[in-house]
C-alpha angles and dihedrals in degrees: 000000000000089000089059091051091048091048091048093048092047094047094045092047091051093048094047092043092050088055089055094247101121105264089182088080090065094046095046092048090051093047095047102037103033101030097031092231118165113258096242093050091047089054090052092050089048091054092051089048091049097058099070092036091053094046092053093045090047092053093049095045091045093052089051089050090237097135123093097210093189089062096034099056097056090042090052093049092049089043090059090051090047091049091053092048093045092049091050093048094046090055088058095050123080114246092243093057092040090059090047091051091048092050091047091051091051090049093050092048091049093051091047091052091051092056100033114122121205118231116240112271092007099109120108094232091060092046092049090049091051092049094049094048093049092048088049090055092050091055093054 
């Protein structure tokens, strides 16, 4: 039965992560709550898990031309710096407090998503519709 839970957590984490929604939250929760893994170790496992998932998602999104490289490159460079800083800071924080901080962050993000309001015209469906209609006009 534990294999089924592990498979479900891995699959769900990969799917959510590929959508850019932070699938690591699912995996870390599974590893810490269901397997009793220490928070710092669970974060390390999550990072190893993330590499192949991210590579596959990057290939698919890149082939579909859904990556704004001008925005992605600076974000990636700063992400590497943030990863280094976060790794350093997490090594200074006790596992108990690290798990509390992680839970608090998830809670804050969840509450923000509940009350987040989209700006008019800012949704991707509207943008895609506008792009397809303008390219249709160009072909006429």
